[in-house]
N, C-alpha and C positions, 0 to 999 in steps of 0.2 A: 585589846587598845589601854591605852594609864586612863587614869579617872581624874579629868580635870574640875575645877571646880570653875563655877557660876559667881561671878562678884558682882553684884550691880553698886552701880557708880550713880551717886548721888553729888551736887554740890551747888548753894544756893547763884551760889555766881552764873547762873543761866537757867532758863526756865524753865519750873517741875513741870515732871510730867501733867498732866489732866488726865488724861487716859489709861485706860490698864496697860501703860507702856515702860520703859526705864529712858534716864536720858540718856545710858549707857550700860552697859556691856560686859564685863572682863572676863573672857576665856583662853587660859595661858597665856601667850605671848599672840591673843588680838583683841581688839576693844573696837565692839559693836556699836557704835554712834546713833540715835535717833536722827530724822528727819530736822531740822530746828527752823524755826521763821523768824523775826526781825522785830522781836518780845525785846523790849528789852526789859531786866529782870530789876532794875531799881522802885521801874517804878510800875511794873504788871501792862504797860503802852506798847502799845505793835510802833518802831519807828517808822513815820512818814516822811516818805521826798525820794530822794534820790534810788537808781538802783543799784546806785553805792556804796550811799548812807544806808543802803537795807542790807545789801551783802556784809558790810564791815561787821554789821550788827552783829549776824551768821554767823559770824567769826570767831566775832569775841564769844560768842554762846558755843564756840565747838570750841573754841581754845582752853574754855574756862569747864570745859567737863572732862578734856584732855590731860587740864594739868592736873585733874581733882584725881586721875587716873596715872596719876606717876609718870603722863610723859608731854611730849608736846608738838607742836607740827611740824617742827622738820623730819617726826616721824613717820 
């Protein structure tokens, strides 16, 4: 089996991991992202509002993490 490097992905553009986990881990061509909540990384506050507003924040968080890994949501 080929030795694949595990790379931890970290960005300040998304909420930091509070527990013993990473925002994401890249192994080979795979990117494994942790679950997200509608937390605004700039303020540290939960986005309160409609499900659409909360989902928008979650997707912004995921996009920031994926971008830090060198990819985008289209991939």
